[in-house]
PLY file of the C-alpha trace (Angstrom):
ply
format ascii 1.0
element vertex 259
property float x
property float y
property float z
element edge 258
property int vertex1
property int vertex2
end_header
0.26 15.51 -22.16
-1.62 14.74 -24.87
-3.11 11.33 -24.92
-1.82 9.00 -27.89
-3.27 8.48 -30.97
-2.98 6.03 -34.07
-2.24 7.96 -36.71
-5.01 8.54 -39.23
-7.34 9.90 -41.55
-10.41 10.13 -43.09
-10.30 12.51 -45.48
-8.95 10.16 -48.35
-7.40 6.87 -50.28
-7.21 5.27 -53.52
-6.96 2.61 -55.42
-6.06 2.24 -59.47
-9.06 2.19 -60.28
-11.10 4.42 -57.06
-10.57 7.52 -55.88
-12.92 8.18 -52.39
-12.77 11.81 -51.75
-14.96 11.99 -47.34
-16.41 8.79 -48.78
-17.62 9.86 -52.08
-16.54 7.80 -55.42
-14.51 11.14 -57.03
-15.08 10.00 -60.90
-18.41 8.74 -60.15
-20.47 10.77 -57.17
-18.28 13.96 -57.42
-16.69 15.23 -60.44
-19.38 16.99 -62.80
-22.32 16.23 -60.04
-21.36 19.13 -57.89
-19.97 23.07 -57.99
-16.45 24.11 -55.87
-18.90 25.17 -53.52
-20.76 21.96 -52.70
-17.30 20.43 -52.77
-15.52 22.68 -50.42
-18.13 22.62 -47.55
-18.26 18.83 -48.21
-14.00 19.22 -47.69
-14.66 21.46 -45.00
-17.33 20.50 -42.73
-17.49 16.51 -43.71
-21.09 15.74 -44.63
-23.05 17.12 -47.94
-24.46 20.92 -47.75
-28.17 21.18 -48.00
-29.36 23.77 -50.87
-29.52 27.30 -48.51
-26.24 26.80 -46.96
-25.06 26.45 -50.40
-26.30 29.90 -51.67
-24.74 31.16 -48.02
-21.38 29.38 -48.29
-21.09 30.80 -52.43
-22.56 34.15 -50.69
-19.34 34.12 -49.23
-16.80 32.98 -51.85
-18.29 35.80 -53.80
-17.82 37.85 -51.22
-14.52 38.10 -49.85
-12.92 37.52 -53.65
-11.89 40.92 -54.42
-11.57 43.80 -52.48
-10.22 46.72 -54.71
-6.34 48.01 -54.40
-5.43 46.77 -50.10
-2.33 45.94 -49.13
-2.39 42.38 -49.49
-3.60 43.31 -53.82
-0.14 45.54 -53.66
1.78 42.50 -51.79
0.89 40.14 -54.85
1.32 42.74 -57.94
4.82 43.81 -56.43
5.95 40.05 -55.82
4.80 39.51 -59.01
6.62 42.15 -60.81
9.57 41.84 -59.05
9.60 37.48 -60.05
7.48 36.99 -62.75
7.73 33.64 -62.54
6.91 32.38 -59.05
2.35 33.19 -59.54
1.96 30.48 -55.86
4.18 33.25 -54.47
2.82 36.54 -55.60
-0.70 34.67 -53.91
1.01 33.47 -51.04
2.63 36.91 -50.63
-1.30 38.65 -51.22
-2.37 36.03 -48.51
0.20 36.97 -45.54
-2.20 39.81 -45.29
-5.27 38.78 -44.38
-5.08 39.06 -40.51
-6.74 40.87 -38.18
-6.49 43.88 -39.84
-8.12 43.56 -43.21
-10.47 40.66 -44.66
-9.52 37.67 -41.71
-11.90 39.81 -38.58
-15.01 36.89 -39.27
-13.03 34.73 -36.54
-12.69 37.61 -33.52
-16.55 38.62 -34.32
-17.66 34.89 -34.84
-15.69 34.57 -31.24
-17.28 37.21 -29.73
-21.08 35.81 -30.88
-20.48 32.29 -29.13
-19.40 33.57 -26.48
-22.41 35.40 -26.46
-24.86 32.51 -27.15
-23.24 30.80 -24.78
-22.98 33.44 -21.61
-25.59 32.47 -18.59
-26.00 36.35 -17.93
-27.82 37.11 -21.08
-27.12 38.44 -24.06
-27.64 42.43 -23.67
-25.65 42.15 -20.32
-22.96 39.79 -22.33
-23.23 42.09 -25.43
-22.51 45.53 -22.97
-19.54 43.20 -21.02
-17.62 42.47 -24.03
-18.34 45.94 -26.52
-16.84 47.58 -22.14
-14.42 45.80 -22.75
-13.12 46.35 -25.90
-12.94 50.02 -24.97
-11.52 50.26 -22.14
-8.23 48.06 -23.90
-8.73 51.38 -27.02
-9.14 47.78 -29.42
-10.65 47.93 -32.64
-14.15 45.33 -31.92
-14.00 42.66 -34.72
-16.39 43.32 -37.60
-17.41 46.72 -36.67
-16.63 50.16 -38.96
-15.25 51.32 -42.56
-13.31 53.82 -43.65
-15.45 53.72 -46.80
-19.08 52.50 -46.30
-20.65 54.69 -44.09
-23.08 54.60 -42.26
-23.23 51.20 -42.84
-21.78 48.09 -45.15
-23.85 47.98 -48.40
-22.80 43.77 -48.34
-24.29 43.34 -45.06
-28.09 43.45 -45.16
-27.57 41.33 -48.63
-25.50 38.86 -46.60
-28.20 39.09 -43.80
-30.77 38.53 -46.02
-29.33 35.69 -48.63
-29.21 34.02 -45.10
-32.96 34.44 -43.96
-34.31 32.95 -47.15
-32.15 30.21 -47.38
-33.99 29.30 -43.95
-31.47 29.85 -41.17
-32.89 30.08 -37.55
-31.83 33.04 -37.27
-30.54 33.20 -33.34
-26.69 35.12 -34.76
-28.30 37.05 -36.74
-30.96 38.21 -33.32
-27.54 38.50 -31.34
-25.45 40.94 -33.29
-28.23 43.34 -33.66
-28.03 43.31 -29.95
-24.81 43.74 -30.43
-24.16 46.23 -32.44
-27.15 48.47 -31.21
-25.01 48.28 -27.89
-21.65 48.49 -29.61
-23.64 52.00 -30.59
-24.00 53.29 -28.15
-21.17 52.93 -25.29
-19.12 54.81 -28.48
-21.68 57.33 -28.82
-22.10 56.86 -32.70
-22.64 55.03 -34.95
-20.92 51.75 -36.00
-21.63 49.57 -39.32
-21.58 45.47 -39.27
-18.80 45.14 -41.90
-18.85 42.21 -44.30
-16.46 40.56 -42.49
-18.55 40.56 -39.41
-21.34 40.04 -41.65
-20.05 36.89 -42.76
-18.51 35.49 -39.51
-22.58 35.31 -39.08
-23.88 33.81 -41.41
-20.88 31.03 -41.39
-21.98 30.49 -37.83
-25.39 30.24 -38.85
-24.92 27.25 -41.25
-22.23 25.77 -38.34
-19.35 26.63 -39.90
-16.39 27.21 -36.41
-14.69 30.05 -35.83
-11.34 29.10 -36.09
-11.26 28.06 -39.79
-12.88 31.59 -41.17
-10.06 33.02 -41.54
-9.18 30.09 -44.24
-12.18 29.89 -46.18
-11.04 34.19 -46.50
-7.71 32.41 -48.10
-8.78 30.20 -49.92
-11.95 32.19 -52.38
-8.82 35.84 -51.86
-6.29 33.77 -53.69
-8.84 33.86 -56.64
-9.65 37.26 -56.00
-5.72 37.79 -56.93
-4.86 35.58 -58.70
-7.13 37.78 -61.05
-4.52 41.13 -60.01
-1.66 39.17 -61.24
-3.69 38.63 -64.62
-4.72 42.53 -64.65
-1.30 43.62 -64.03
0.86 41.20 -66.22
-1.45 42.51 -69.07
-1.31 46.35 -67.65
1.11 47.21 -64.93
0.27 49.19 -62.07
3.86 47.81 -60.16
5.71 49.97 -61.64
3.96 52.54 -60.77
4.06 52.24 -56.38
7.93 51.15 -57.02
8.71 54.44 -58.18
6.29 56.52 -56.36
7.35 55.06 -52.94
11.09 55.81 -54.35
9.71 59.88 -55.33
7.48 60.89 -52.61
8.92 58.70 -49.62
12.49 60.89 -48.57
15.54 59.52 -46.18
16.01 61.61 -43.27
19.14 59.69 -42.32
21.57 61.59 -40.60
24.47 61.10 -42.98
24.26 62.20 -46.75
25.41 60.65 -49.85
28.00 63.00 -50.15
29.43 62.04 -46.82
0 1
1 2
2 3
3 4
4 5
5 6
6 7
7 8
8 9
9 10
10 11
11 12
12 13
13 14
14 15
15 16
16 17
17 18
18 19
19 20
20 21
21 22
22 23
23 24
24 25
25 26
26 27
27 28
28 29
29 30
30 31
31 32
32 33
33 34
34 35
35 36
36 37
37 38
38 39
39 40
40 41
41 42
42 43
43 44
44 45
45 46
46 47
47 48
48 49
49 50
50 51
51 52
52 53
53 54
54 55
55 56
56 57
57 58
58 59
59 60
60 61
61 62
62 63
63 64
64 65
65 66
66 67
67 68
68 69
69 70
70 71
71 72
72 73
73 74
74 75
75 76
76 77
77 78
78 79
79 80
80 81
81 82
82 83
83 84
84 85
85 86
86 87
87 88
88 89
89 90
90 91
91 92
92 93
93 94
94 95
95 96
96 97
97 98
98 99
99 100
100 101
101 102
102 103
103 104
104 105
105 106
106 107
107 108
108 109
109 110
110 111
111 112
112 113
113 114
114 115
115 116
116 117
117 118
118 119
119 120
120 121
121 122
122 123
123 124
124 125
125 126
126 127
127 128
128 129
129 130
130 131
131 132
132 133
133 134
134 135
135 136
136 137
137 138
138 139
139 140
140 141
141 142
142 143
143 144
144 145
145 146
146 147
147 148
148 149
149 150
150 151
151 152
152 153
153 154
154 155
155 156
156 157
157 158
158 159
159 160
160 161
161 162
162 163
163 164
164 165
165 166
166 167
167 168
168 169
169 170
170 171
171 172
172 173
173 174
174 175
175 176
176 177
177 178
178 179
179 180
180 181
181 182
182 183
183 184
184 185
185 186
186 187
187 188
188 189
189 190
190 191
191 192
192 193
193 194
194 195
195 196
196 197
197 198
198 199
199 200
200 201
201 202
202 203
203 204
204 205
205 206
206 207
207 208
208 209
209 210
210 211
211 212
212 213
213 214
214 215
215 216
216 217
217 218
218 219
219 220
220 221
221 222
222 223
223 224
224 225
225 226
226 227
227 228
228 229
229 230
230 231
231 232
232 233
233 234
234 235
235 236
236 237
237 238
238 239
239 240
240 241
241 242
242 243
243 244
244 245
245 246
246 247
247 248
248 249
249 250
250 251
251 252
252 253
253 254
254 255
255 256
256 257
257 258
């Protein structure tokens, strides 16, 4: 049974003249003094980021914001067509598609990396154990493979370059390099480290817990989906998607309309 704890919060408080957020005066220390990236990092990690951490965190937010006409963006566009007054509903519809298939796979990669870095058997043996486990169960390895970017995802080396330039020690970059070689060896072909996999690596380098990484994708994808809503209102494509499905997906039930 969980131990009873006195309810408390360390996030914010306010009175008639002052607002504190994470022990910072909102008006005098934060507004006009920090960027959204810095504020986001402070709120999540409970400390101000270093210059290098800002560069990494900002690069992650930029990388994740837009992915084209993915199922997530299509869901948002179809929702805003059906409910044009509900911007928040349309964004929420798109955010539901952030998961183990698209965008949200960074947490799976991060968990594997943390397993490897703490394993007593050593990095190479641990990599081999994890990769063989995924192959045996025919599960996709989080953070590897991409349907379009071949042989490699161009975003990955750039994210690693930004992290190196930011001065990280590079433990996780070194580990994922070994993991990638093991993946290619076991599967007998090259599987790229995709962008979400690389994001898991660089976020791990700056101490972001694996179980909140998907939430970072949710925040930045919200901005991306708002961009899709704006374009949908100017140049609608949701009606085309809807009518195309209606025209090309046949009804195959046993009963017809004439019955």
